[in-house]
MIVO-678349 format. One record per atom (N, C-alpha, C): x, y, z; residue in one letter; atom name. Coordinates in Angstrom, 1 decimal, m for minus. Each point is the difference from the previous one (the first is absolute). Layout:
BEGIN
((X; Y; Z); "A"; "CA")
...
***
This chain:
BEGIN
((76.2; 130.4; 154.6); "M"; "N")
((0.9; m1.1; 0.3); "M"; "CA")
((m0.2; m1.3; m0.9); "M"; "C")
((m1.2; m0.4; m0.1); "K"; "N")
((m0.1; m1.2; m0.9); "K"; "CA")
((0.4; 0.2; m1.3); "K"; "C")
((m0.2; 1.2; m0.6); "R"; "N")
((0.5; 0.3; m1.4); "R"; "CA")
((1.5; m0.2; 0.0); "R"; "C")
((0.8; 0.4; 0.9); "R"; "N")
((1.5; 0.0; 0.0); "R"; "CA")
((0.4; m1.4; 0.0); "R"; "C")
((m0.8; m0.9; 0.9); "F"; "N")
((0.4; m1.4; 0.2); "F"; "CA")
((m0.2; m0.7; m1.4); "F"; "C")
((m1.1; 0.3; m0.7); "W"; "N")
((m0.3; m0.7; m1.3); "W"; "CA")
((1.0; 0.5; m1.1); "W"; "C")
((0.4; 1.2; 0.1); "K"; "N")
((1.1; 0.5; m1.0); "K"; "CA")
((1.2; m0.8; 0.3); "K"; "C")
((0.4; m0.1; 1.2); "K"; "N")
((1.3; m0.7; 0.3); "K"; "CA")
((m0.2; m1.5; m0.3); "K"; "C")
((m1.1; m0.5; 0.2); "A"; "N")
((m0.3; m1.5; m0.2); "A"; "CA")
((0.2; m0.2; m1.6); "A"; "C")
((m0.7; 0.8; m0.7); "L"; "N")
((0.1; 0.0; m1.5); "L"; "CA")
((1.4; 0.2; m0.5); "L"; "C")
((0.7; 0.9; 0.6); "A"; "N")
((1.4; 0.2; m0.5); "A"; "CA")
((0.8; m1.2; 0.4); "A"; "C")
((m0.3; m0.6; 1.1); "G"; "N")
((0.8; m1.1; 0.4); "G"; "CA")
((m0.2; m1.3; m0.8); "G"; "C")
((m1.4; m0.1; m0.4); "A"; "N")
((m0.3; m1.1; m0.9); "A"; "CA")
((0.6; 0.2; m1.4); "A"; "C")
((0.0; 1.2; m0.4); "A"; "N")
((0.6; 0.3; m1.3); "A"; "CA")
((1.5; m0.3; m0.1); "A"; "C")
((0.6; 0.4; 1.2); "A"; "N")
((1.5; m0.3; 0.0); "A"; "CA")
((0.3; m1.4; 0.1); "A"; "C")
((m0.9; m0.7; 0.8); "L"; "N")
((0.2; m1.6; 0.0); "L"; "CA")
((m0.2; m0.6; m1.3); "L"; "C")
((m1.0; 0.5; m0.8); "L"; "N")
((m0.3; m0.5; m1.3); "L"; "CA")
((1.1; 0.1; m0.9); "L"; "C")
((0.7; 1.3; 0.0); "L"; "N")
((1.1; 0.3; m0.8); "L"; "CA")
((1.2; m0.8; 0.4); "L"; "C")
((0.3; m0.2; 1.2); "L"; "N")
((1.1; m0.8; 0.5); "L"; "CA")
((m0.3; m1.5; m0.4); "L"; "C")
((m1.2; m0.6; m0.1); "A"; "N")
((m0.3; m1.3; m0.4); "A"; "CA")
((0.2; m0.1; m1.4); "A"; "C")
((m0.4; 1.0; m0.8); "L"; "N")
((0.3; m0.1; m1.4); "L"; "CA")
((1.5; 0.2; m0.4); "L"; "C")
((0.7; 0.7; 0.7); "A"; "N")
((1.4; 0.1; m0.2); "A"; "CA")
((0.8; m1.3; 0.4); "A"; "C")
((m0.4; m0.6; 1.1); "V"; "N")
((0.6; m1.3; 0.3); "V"; "CA")
((m0.4; m1.0; m1.0); "V"; "C")
((m1.3; m0.1; m0.4); "W"; "N")
((m0.4; m1.0; m1.0); "W"; "CA")
((0.8; 0.2; m1.4); "W"; "C")
((0.2; 1.3; m0.3); "R"; "N")
((0.6; 0.3; m1.3); "R"; "CA")
((1.5; m0.3; 0.1); "R"; "C")
((0.6; 0.3; 1.1); "L"; "N")
((1.5; m0.1; 0.0); "L"; "CA")
((0.5; m1.4; 0.7); "L"; "C")
((m0.9; m0.7; 0.4); "W"; "N")
((0.5; m1.3; 0.5); "W"; "CA")
((0.2; m1.0; m1.2); "W"; "C")
((1.1; m0.5; m0.2); "P"; "N")
((0.3; m0.8; m1.1); "P"; "CA")
((m0.6; m1.5; 0.2); "P"; "C")
((m0.3; m0.6; m1.0); "R"; "N")
((m0.6; m1.4; 0.0); "R"; "CA")
((0.8; m0.9; m0.8); "R"; "C")
((0.1; m1.3; 0.4); "S"; "N")
((0.8; m0.8; m0.7); "S"; "CA")
((m0.7; m0.5; m1.3); "S"; "C")
((0.7; m0.7; m0.9); "F"; "N")
((m0.6; m0.3; m1.3); "F"; "CA")
((m1.1; m1.0; 0.1); "F"; "C")
((0.1; m0.9; 1.0); "A"; "N")
((m1.0; m1.1; 0.1); "A"; "CA")
((m1.4; 0.7; 0.5); "A"; "C")
((0.2; 1.1; 0.9); "S"; "N")
((m1.1; 0.6; 0.5); "S"; "CA")
((m0.9; 0.7; m1.0); "S"; "C")
((0.4; 0.2; m1.2); "L"; "N")
((m0.6; 0.7; m1.0); "L"; "CA")
((m1.2; m0.7; m0.7); "L"; "C")
((0.1; m1.4; 0.3); "F"; "N")
((m0.9; m0.9; m0.7); "F"; "CA")
((m1.2; m0.5; 1.0); "F"; "C")
((m1.1; m0.5; m0.4); "P"; "N")
((m1.0; m0.5; 0.8); "P"; "CA")
((0.5; m1.1; 0.9); "P"; "C")
((m0.6; m0.2; 1.1); "E"; "N")
((0.4; m1.0; 1.1); "E"; "CA")
((0.0; m1.4; m0.7); "E"; "C")
((1.0; m0.8; 0.3); "G"; "N")
((0.2; m1.3; m0.5); "G"; "CA")
((0.5; 0.0; m1.5); "G"; "C")
((0.3; 1.1; m0.5); "H"; "N")
((0.6; 0.0; m1.4); "H"; "CA")
((1.4; 0.5; 0.0); "H"; "C")
((0.8; m0.6; 0.8); "T"; "N")
((1.3; 0.5; 0.2); "T"; "CA")
((1.1; m0.9; m0.9); "T"; "C")
((m0.5; m1.3; m0.4); "A"; "N")
((0.9; m0.8; m0.6); "A"; "CA")
((m0.1; 0.1; m1.6); "A"; "C")
((0.9; 0.8; m0.5); "V"; "N")
((0.1; 0.3; m1.5); "V"; "CA")
((0.3; m1.4; m0.7); "V"; "C")
((m0.9; m0.5; m0.9); "T"; "N")
((0.3; m1.1; m0.8); "T"; "CA")
((0.5; 0.1; m1.3); "T"; "C")
((m0.1; 1.2; m0.5); "S"; "N")
((0.7; 0.4; m1.4); "S"; "CA")
((0.0; 1.5; m0.1); "S"; "C")
((0.9; 0.5; m0.8); "L"; "N")
((0.1; 1.3; m0.4); "L"; "CA")
((0.6; 0.3; m1.3); "L"; "C")
((m0.3; 1.1; m0.6); "S"; "N")
((0.6; 0.5; m1.2); "S"; "CA")
((0.3; 1.5; 0.1); "S"; "C")
((1.0; 0.5; m0.6); "A"; "N")
((0.3; 1.4; 0.1); "A"; "CA")
((0.5; 0.6; m1.3); "A"; "C")
((m0.2; 1.3; m0.2); "S"; "N")
((0.7; 0.7; m1.1); "S"; "CA")
((0.3; 1.4; 0.4); "S"; "C")
((1.0; 0.5; m0.8); "C"; "N")
((0.2; 1.4; 0.2); "C"; "CA")
((0.0; 0.7; m1.3); "C"; "C")
((m0.4; 1.2; 0.0); "T"; "N")
((0.1; 0.9; m1.2); "T"; "CA")
((0.8; 1.3; 0.2); "T"; "C")
((0.9; 0.1; m1.0); "I"; "N")
((0.8; 1.2; 0.1); "I"; "CA")
((m0.3; 0.8; m1.3); "I"; "C")
((m0.4; 1.2; 0.2); "S"; "N")
((m0.3; 0.9; m1.0); "S"; "CA")
((1.1; 1.1; m0.2); "S"; "C")
((0.1; 0.4; m1.2); "G"; "N")
((1.0; 1.1; m0.4); "G"; "CA")
((m0.2; 0.4; m1.4); "G"; "C")
((1.0; 0.8; m0.4); "I"; "N")
((0.0; 0.7; m1.4); "I"; "CA")
((1.2; m0.8; m0.8); "I"; "C")
((m0.3; m0.6; m1.1); "D"; "N")
((1.0; m0.7; m0.8); "D"; "CA")
((0.8; 0.9; m0.9); "D"; "C")
((1.0; m0.4; m0.8); "E"; "N")
((0.8; 0.7; m0.7); "E"; "CA")
((m0.8; 0.8; m1.2); "E"; "C")
((m1.3; m0.5; m0.3); "L"; "N")
((m0.7; 0.8; m0.9); "L"; "CA")
((m1.0; 1.0; 0.6); "L"; "C")
((0.2; 0.2; 1.2); "H"; "N")
((m0.7; 1.0; 0.9); "H"; "CA")
((m1.4; m0.4; 0.1); "H"; "C")
((m0.4; m1.4; 0.1); "S"; "N")
((m1.3; m0.5; 0.2); "S"; "CA")
((0.0; m0.7; 1.3); "S"; "C")
((m1.2; 0.0; 0.5); "L"; "N")
((m0.3; m0.8; 1.3); "L"; "CA")
((0.3; m1.5; m0.2); "L"; "C")
((0.8; m0.6; 0.8); "A"; "N")
((0.3; m1.3; m0.1); "A"; "CA")
((m0.3; m0.8; 1.5); "A"; "C")
((m0.3; m1.3; m0.2); "F"; "N")
((m0.2; m0.6; 1.4); "F"; "CA")
((0.8; m1.3; m0.2); "F"; "C")
((0.6; m0.4; 1.1); "D"; "N")
((0.7; m1.3; 0.1); "D"; "CA")
((m0.7; m0.7; 1.2); "D"; "C")
((m0.4; m1.2; m0.3); "T"; "N")
((m0.6; m0.9; 1.1); "T"; "CA")
((0.7; m1.2; 0.2); "T"; "C")
((0.2; m0.4; 1.3); "Y"; "N")
((0.7; m1.2; 0.4); "Y"; "CA")
((m1.0; m0.8; 0.8); "Y"; "C")
((m0.3; m1.3; m0.3); "T"; "N")
((m0.8; m0.8; 0.6); "T"; "CA")
((0.4; m1.2; 0.6); "T"; "C")
((m0.5; m0.4; 1.2); "V"; "N")
((0.2; m1.3; 0.5); "V"; "CA")
((m1.3; m0.7; 0.0); "V"; "C")
((m0.3; m1.0; m0.8); "N"; "N")
((m1.3; m0.6; 0.0); "N"; "CA")
((m0.1; m0.8; 1.2); "N"; "C")
((m1.2; m0.7; 0.2); "T"; "N")
((m0.4; m0.7; 1.2); "T"; "CA")
((1.0; m0.9; 0.5); "T"; "C")
((0.3; 0.2; 1.2); "I"; "N")
((1.2; m0.7; 0.7); "I"; "CA")
((m0.7; m0.5; 1.4); "I"; "C")
((0.7; m1.1; 0.6); "Y"; "N")
((m0.6; m0.6; 1.2); "Y"; "CA")
((1.0; m0.1; 1.0); "Y"; "C")
((m0.6; m0.4; 1.3); "P"; "N")
((1.0; 0.0; 1.2); "P"; "CA")
((1.0; m1.0; m0.4); "P"; "C")
((1.1; 0.2; 0.6); "G"; "N")
((1.2; m1.0; m0.2); "G"; "CA")
((0.9; 0.5; m1.2); "G"; "C")
((m0.7; 0.8; m1.0); "E"; "N")
((0.9; 0.4; m1.1); "E"; "CA")
((0.8; 1.3; 0.5); "E"; "C")
((1.2; 0.2; m0.5); "E"; "N")
((0.9; 1.1; 0.4); "E"; "CA")
((m0.7; 1.3; m0.2); "E"; "C")
((m0.5; 0.2; m1.2); "E"; "N")
((m0.7; 1.3; m0.3); "E"; "CA")
((m1.1; 0.3; 1.0); "E"; "C")
((m0.8; m1.0; 0.3); "F"; "N")
((m1.2; 0.2; 0.9); "F"; "CA")
((0.6; 0.5; 1.3); "F"; "C")
((0.9; m0.7; 0.6); "E"; "N")
((0.5; 0.3; 1.3); "E"; "CA")
((0.7; 1.4; m0.1); "E"; "C")
((0.7; 0.4; m1.0); "A"; "N")
((0.7; 1.3; m0.1); "A"; "CA")
((m1.1; 1.1; 0.0); "A"; "C")
((m1.0; m0.1; m0.8); "I"; "N")
((m1.0; 1.1; m0.2); "I"; "CA")
((m0.8; 0.1; 1.3); "I"; "C")
((m0.5; m1.2; 0.6); "L"; "N")
((m0.8; 0.1; 1.2); "L"; "CA")
((0.8; 0.6; 1.2); "L"; "C")
((1.3; m0.4; 0.0); "S"; "N")
((1.0; 0.6; 1.1); "S"; "CA")
((0.2; 1.4; m0.1); "S"; "C")
((0.0; 0.5; m1.3); "L"; "N")
((0.2; 1.5; m0.2); "L"; "CA")
((m1.4; 0.7; 0.7); "L"; "C")
((m1.1; m0.6; m0.5); "L"; "N")
((m1.2; 0.6; 0.4); "L"; "CA")
((m0.3; m0.1; 1.5); "L"; "C")
((0.5; m1.0; 0.7); "Q"; "N")
((m0.1; m0.2; 1.4); "Q"; "CA")
((1.0; 0.8; 0.8); "Q"; "C")
((1.1; 0.5; m0.8); "S"; "N")
((1.1; 0.8; 0.8); "S"; "CA")
((m0.5; 1.4; 0.3); "S"; "C")
((m1.0; 0.4; m0.5); "S"; "N")
((m0.7; 1.4; 0.3); "S"; "CA")
((m1.1; m0.1; 0.8); "S"; "C")
((m0.5; 1.0; 0.6); "R"; "N")
((m1.2; 0.1; 0.7); "R"; "CA")
((m0.8; 1.1; m0.8); "R"; "C")
((m1.3; 0.1; 0.4); "Y"; "N")
((m0.9; 0.8; m0.9); "Y"; "CA")
((m0.8; 0.8; 0.9); "Y"; "C")
((m0.1; 1.3; m0.3); "R"; "N")
((m0.9; 0.9; 0.8); "R"; "CA")
((m1.2; 0.3; m1.0); "R"; "C")
((m1.2; m0.1; 0.7); "P"; "N")
((m1.2; 0.2; m0.7); "P"; "CA")
((m0.2; 1.6; m0.3); "P"; "C")
((m0.7; 0.3; m1.1); "D"; "N")
((m0.3; 1.3; m0.3); "D"; "CA")
((m1.4; 0.6; 0.6); "D"; "C")
((m0.1; 1.1; 0.3); "L"; "N")
((m1.3; 0.5; 0.5); "L"; "CA")
((m1.1; m0.1; m0.9); "L"; "C")
((0.2; m0.1; m1.3); "H"; "N")
((m0.9; m0.2; m1.0); "H"; "CA")
((m0.7; m1.3; 0.2); "H"; "C")
((0.7; m1.1; 0.6); "N"; "N")
((m0.7; m1.2; 0.3); "N"; "CA")
((m1.2; 0.1; 1.0); "N"; "C")
((m0.2; 1.1; 0.7); "L"; "N")
((m1.0; 0.2; 0.9); "L"; "CA")
((m1.2; 0.6; m0.7); "L"; "C")
((0.0; 0.4; m1.2); "L"; "N")
((m1.2; 0.4; m0.6); "L"; "CA")
((m1.0; m1.0; m0.2); "L"; "C")
((m1.3; 0.3; 0.1); "P"; "N")
((m1.1; m1.0; m0.1); "P"; "CA")
((m0.2; m0.6; m1.3); "P"; "C")
((0.5; 0.7; m1.1); "W"; "N")
((m0.1; m0.7; m1.2); "W"; "CA")
((1.2; m0.5; m0.6); "W"; "C")
((m0.1; m0.9; m0.9); "P"; "N")
((1.3; m0.7; m0.5); "P"; "CA")
((0.8; 1.0; m0.8); "P"; "C")
((1.3; m0.2; 0.1); "Q"; "N")
((0.9; 0.8; m0.7); "Q"; "CA")
((0.4; m0.7; m1.4); "Q"; "C")
((m0.2; 0.7; m1.0); "E"; "N")
((0.0; m0.6; m1.4); "E"; "CA")
((1.0; 0.6; m0.9); "E"; "C")
((0.8; 1.2; 0.5); "S"; "N")
((1.0; 0.5; m0.8); "S"; "CA")
((1.0; 0.5; 1.0); "S"; "C")
((1.2; 0.3; m0.6); "V"; "N")
((1.0; 0.6; 0.8); "V"; "CA")
((0.8; 1.0; m1.0); "V"; "C")
((0.5; 1.1; 0.5); "V"; "N")
((0.8; 1.0; m0.6); "V"; "CA")
((1.3; 0.0; 0.6); "V"; "C")
((1.1; m0.1; m0.8); "T"; "N")
((1.3; 0.0; 0.5); "T"; "CA")
((1.0; 0.9; m0.8); "T"; "C")
((1.1; 0.2; 0.3); "D"; "N")
((0.9; 0.9; m0.6); "D"; "CA")
((0.5; m0.7; m1.2); "D"; "C")
((1.0; 0.7; m0.7); "D"; "N")
((0.5; m0.6; m1.2); "D"; "CA")
((0.9; m1.1; 0.1); "D"; "C")
((m0.4; m1.2; 0.4); "S"; "N")
((0.8; m1.1; 0.3); "S"; "CA")
((0.3; m0.7; m1.4); "S"; "C")
((1.2; m0.3; m0.2); "T"; "N")
((0.3; m0.8; m1.3); "T"; "CA")
((0.2; m1.5; 0.3); "T"; "C")
((m0.3; m0.4; 1.1); "R"; "N")
((0.1; m1.4; 0.3); "R"; "CA")
((m1.2; m0.5; 0.8); "R"; "C")
((m0.5; m1.2; m0.2); "S"; "N")
((m1.1; m0.6; 0.8); "S"; "CA")
((0.3; m1.4; 0.1); "S"; "C")
((m0.6; m0.7; 1.0); "V"; "N")
((0.2; m1.4; 0.2); "V"; "CA")
((m1.5; m0.6; 0.4); "V"; "C")
((m0.3; m1.0; m0.5); "T"; "N")
((m1.3; m0.8; 0.3); "T"; "CA")
((0.4; m1.4; 0.4); "T"; "C")
((m0.6; m0.3; 1.1); "V"; "N")
((0.2; m1.4; 0.7); "V"; "CA")
((m1.4; m0.5; 0.2); "V"; "C")
((m0.3; m1.2; m0.7); "S"; "N")
((m1.2; m0.6; 0.3); "S"; "CA")
((0.2; m1.2; 0.8); "S"; "C")
((m0.8; m0.2; 1.0); "L"; "N")
((0.1; m1.1; 1.0); "L"; "CA")
((m1.2; m0.8; 0.1); "L"; "C")
((0.2; m1.3; 0.2); "V"; "N")
((m1.1; m1.0; 0.2); "V"; "CA")
((0.4; m0.8; 1.1); "V"; "C")
((m1.1; m0.2; 0.9); "W"; "N")
((0.2; m0.9; 1.2); "W"; "CA")
((m1.2; m1.1; m0.1); "W"; "C")
((0.4; m1.0; 0.4); "D"; "N")
((m1.0; m1.2; 0.1); "D"; "CA")
((m0.6; m0.4; m1.4); "D"; "C")
((0.6; 0.5; m1.0); "N"; "N")
((m0.5; m0.3; m1.3); "N"; "CA")
((m1.6; 0.2; m0.2); "N"; "C")
((m0.5; 1.1; 0.6); "Q"; "N")
((m1.4; 0.2; 0.0); "Q"; "CA")
((m0.2; 1.3; m0.8); "Q"; "C")
((m1.2; 0.1; m0.6); "E"; "N")
((m0.4; 1.1; m0.7); "E"; "CA")
((0.0; 1.3; 1.0); "E"; "C")
((m0.5; m0.1; 1.1); "E"; "N")
((0.0; 1.1; 0.9); "E"; "CA")
((1.3; 0.3; 0.7); "E"; "C")
((0.9; m0.8; m0.1); "G"; "N")
((1.3; 0.0; 0.6); "G"; "CA")
((1.1; 0.6; m1.0); "G"; "C")
((m0.3; 1.3; m0.5); "F"; "N")
((0.8; 0.6; m1.0); "F"; "CA")
((0.1; 1.5; 0.2); "F"; "C")
((1.2; 0.5; m0.2); "A"; "N")
((0.3; 1.4; 0.3); "A"; "CA")
((1.0; 0.5; m1.0); "A"; "C")
((0.0; 1.3; m0.2); "T"; "N")
((0.9; 0.6; m0.8); "T"; "CA")
((0.6; 1.2; 0.7); "T"; "C")
((1.3; 0.1; 0.1); "L"; "N")
((0.7; 1.1; 0.7); "L"; "CA")
((0.8; 0.7; m1.1); "L"; "C")
((m0.3; 1.3; m0.2); "F"; "N")
((0.5; 0.8; m1.0); "F"; "CA")
((0.8; 1.2; 0.6); "F"; "C")
((1.1; 0.0; m0.2); "F"; "N")
((0.9; 1.1; 0.4); "F"; "CA")
((0.1; 1.2; m1.0); "F"; "C")
((m0.6; 1.1; 0.3); "H"; "N")
((0.0; 1.1; m0.9); "H"; "CA")
((1.4; 0.8; 0.1); "H"; "C")
((0.4; 0.2; 1.3); "T"; "N")
((1.2; 0.8; 0.3); "T"; "CA")
((0.6; m0.8; 1.1); "T"; "C")
((1.2; 0.6; 0.4); "D"; "N")
((0.7; m0.6; 1.3); "D"; "CA")
((m0.8; 0.3; 1.2); "D"; "C")
((m1.0; 0.9; m0.2); "R"; "N")
((m0.8; 0.4; 1.3); "R"; "CA")
((m1.4; m0.5; m0.1); "R"; "C")
((m0.4; m0.5; m1.1); "L"; "N")
((m1.5; m0.3; m0.1); "L"; "CA")
((m0.1; m1.5; m0.5); "L"; "C")
((m0.8; m0.8; 0.6); "A"; "N")
((m0.3; m1.2; m0.6); "A"; "CA")
((m1.6; m0.2; 0.2); "A"; "C")
((m0.6; m0.7; m1.0); "V"; "N")
((m1.4; m0.2; 0.1); "V"; "CA")
((m0.3; m1.5; 0.0); "V"; "C")
((m0.9; m0.4; 0.9); "L"; "N")
((m0.4; m1.3; 0.3); "L"; "CA")
((m1.4; m0.3; m0.6); "L"; "C")
((m0.2; m0.9; m0.8); "S"; "N")
((m1.3; m0.4; m0.5); "S"; "CA")
((m0.3; m1.4; 0.4); "S"; "C")
((m1.0; m0.2; 0.9); "L"; "N")
((m0.4; m1.3; 0.3); "L"; "CA")
((m1.2; m0.6; m0.7); "L"; "C")
((0.0; m1.2; m0.5); "A"; "N")
((m1.1; m0.6; m0.8); "A"; "CA")
((m1.3; 0.1; 0.8); "A"; "C")
((m0.1; 0.0; 1.1); "T"; "N")
((m1.2; 0.0; 1.0); "T"; "CA")
((m0.5; 1.4; 0.3); "T"; "C")
((0.8; 1.0; m0.5); "E"; "N")
((m0.5; 1.4; 0.4); "E"; "CA")
((m0.1; 0.9; m1.2); "E"; "C")
((m0.9; 0.9; 0.2); "A"; "N")
((m0.2; 1.0; m1.1); "A"; "CA")
((1.1; 1.1; 0.1); "A"; "C")
((0.5; 0.5; m1.1); "G"; "N")
((1.1; 1.0; 0.1); "G"; "CA")
((1.3; m0.5; 0.6); "G"; "C")
((0.8; 0.8; 0.6); "F"; "N")
((1.2; m0.3; 0.4); "F"; "CA")
((0.5; 0.8; 1.3); "F"; "C")
((1.0; m0.5; 0.6); "L"; "N")
((0.6; 0.6; 1.1); "L"; "CA")
((1.4; 0.7; m0.3); "L"; "C")
((0.3; 1.2; 0.4); "R"; "N")
((1.2; 0.7; m0.2); "R"; "CA")
((0.9; m0.3; 1.1); "R"; "C")
((1.2; m0.3; m0.3); "L"; "N")
((1.0; m0.4; 1.0); "L"; "CA")
((1.4; 0.9; m0.2); "L"; "C")
((0.7; 0.1; 1.0); "H"; "N")
((1.2; 0.7; m0.1); "H"; "CA")
((1.1; m0.9; 0.6); "H"; "C")
((0.9; m0.5; m0.9); "P"; "N")
((1.1; m1.0; 0.4); "P"; "CA")
((1.0; 0.8; 1.0); "P"; "C")
((0.3; m0.5; 1.2); "T"; "N")
((0.9; 0.7; 0.7); "T"; "CA")
((1.4; m0.1; m0.4); "T"; "C")
((0.4; m0.9; m0.9); "D"; "N")
((1.3; m0.2; m0.6); "D"; "CA")
((m0.2; 0.6; m1.3); "D"; "C")
((0.7; 1.2; m0.2); "R"; "N")
((m0.2; 0.8; m1.3); "R"; "CA")
((0.8; m0.6; m1.1); "R"; "C")
((0.9; m0.9; 0.4); "T"; "N")
((0.8; m0.7; m1.2); "T"; "CA")
((m0.7; m1.3; m0.5); "T"; "C")
((m1.1; m0.4; 0.6); "L"; "N")
((m0.8; m1.1; m0.4); "L"; "CA")
((m0.3; m0.1; m1.5); "L"; "C")
((m0.5; 1.0; m0.4); "M"; "N")
((m0.4; 0.0; m1.5); "M"; "CA")
((1.3; m0.2; m0.9); "M"; "C")
((1.0; 0.8; 0.3); "E"; "N")
((1.1; m0.1; m0.9); "E"; "CA")
((0.7; m1.4; 0.2); "E"; "C")
((0.0; m0.7; 1.1); "Q"; "N")
((0.5; m1.2; 0.2); "Q"; "CA")
((m1.0; m1.0; m0.9); "Q"; "C")
((m1.2; 0.1; 0.0); "L"; "N")
((m0.9; m0.8; m0.8); "L"; "CA")
((0.3; 0.3; m1.5); "L"; "C")
((0.2; 1.2; m0.3); "V"; "N")
((0.4; 0.3; m1.5); "V"; "CA")
((1.2; m0.7; m0.4); "V"; "C")
((1.0; 0.1; 0.8); "E"; "N")
((1.3; m0.5; m0.3); "E"; "CA")
((0.0; m1.5; m0.1); "E"; "C")
((m0.8; m0.6; 0.9); "H"; "N")
((0.0; m1.4; 0.0); "H"; "CA")
((m0.7; m0.5; m1.2); "H"; "C")
((m1.2; 0.6; m0.3); "L"; "N")
((m0.7; m0.4; m1.3); "L"; "CA")
((0.8; 0.2; m1.3); "L"; "C")
((0.7; 1.1; m0.1); "Q"; "N")
((0.8; 0.2; m1.0); "Q"; "CA")
((1.0; m1.0; m0.2); "Q"; "C")
((0.7; m0.5; 1.0); "S"; "N")
((1.0; m0.9; 0.0); "S"; "CA")
((m0.6; m1.5; m0.2); "S"; "C")
((m1.2; m0.3; 0.6); "H"; "N")
((m0.5; m1.4; m0.2); "H"; "CA")
((m1.3; m0.2; m0.8); "H"; "C")
((m0.6; 1.2; m0.4); "G"; "N")
((m1.2; m0.1; m0.7); "G"; "CA")
((0.2; m0.2; m1.5); "G"; "C")
((m1.0; m0.4; m0.8); "T"; "N")
((0.1; m0.1; m1.3); "T"; "CA")
((m0.4; 1.4; m0.6); "T"; "C")
((0.9; 0.6; m0.8); "P"; "N")
((m0.3; 1.3; m0.6); "P"; "CA")
((m1.0; m0.2; m1.1); "P"; "C")
((m0.8; 0.9; m0.2); "S"; "N")
((m0.9; 0.2; m1.2); "S"; "CA")
((0.5; 0.7; m1.0); "S"; "C")
((m0.4; 0.0; m1.2); "T"; "N")
((0.5; 0.8; m1.1); "T"; "CA")
((m0.4; 1.4; 0.5); "T"; "C")
((0.8; 1.0; m0.5); "K"; "N")
((m0.3; 1.4; 0.2); "K"; "CA")
((m1.2; 0.4; m0.6); "K"; "C")
((m0.8; 0.8; 0.8); "S"; "N")
((m1.3; 0.5; m0.7); "S"; "CA")
((0.0; 1.5; 0.0); "S"; "C")
((m0.6; 0.5; m0.9); "Q"; "N")
((m0.2; 1.5; 0.0); "Q"; "CA")
((m1.4; 0.5; m0.1); "Q"; "C")
***
């Protein structure tokens, strides 16, 4: 009788743990909640996107568009921050591992976006948000080892950022 009780209790605990993990993974978080407490007022940001492809000489080519450091009140700042805040972000189960995540493997994406954020103009108030694909973003905080994997709920966010940076950013010379 006791053995049956413990088996049921263990199965129930495992089911509750799986349910808690599913809720944690699927519950989207706001942009502001991704950062440490008290660091929600972004004081500057910069952004760039890279588009790779094959040129007419059948060589690998990269086009990069950059928006250098911009501040609150500037139209570009408000536009990029608004895009980032328009989506919610789901954490990845990899974030629960006890060791820092230091690499990520993605599919054959030809576009990427990097946004660097600073708040309170402090060294520890710095983060980089790197969009690998429309489904995967990586957040690196200055105060943490490794990074966090995130899944934007708005699958068009990366494309919107790429389009914005292409039309408002400074293009670099083509590199190969």
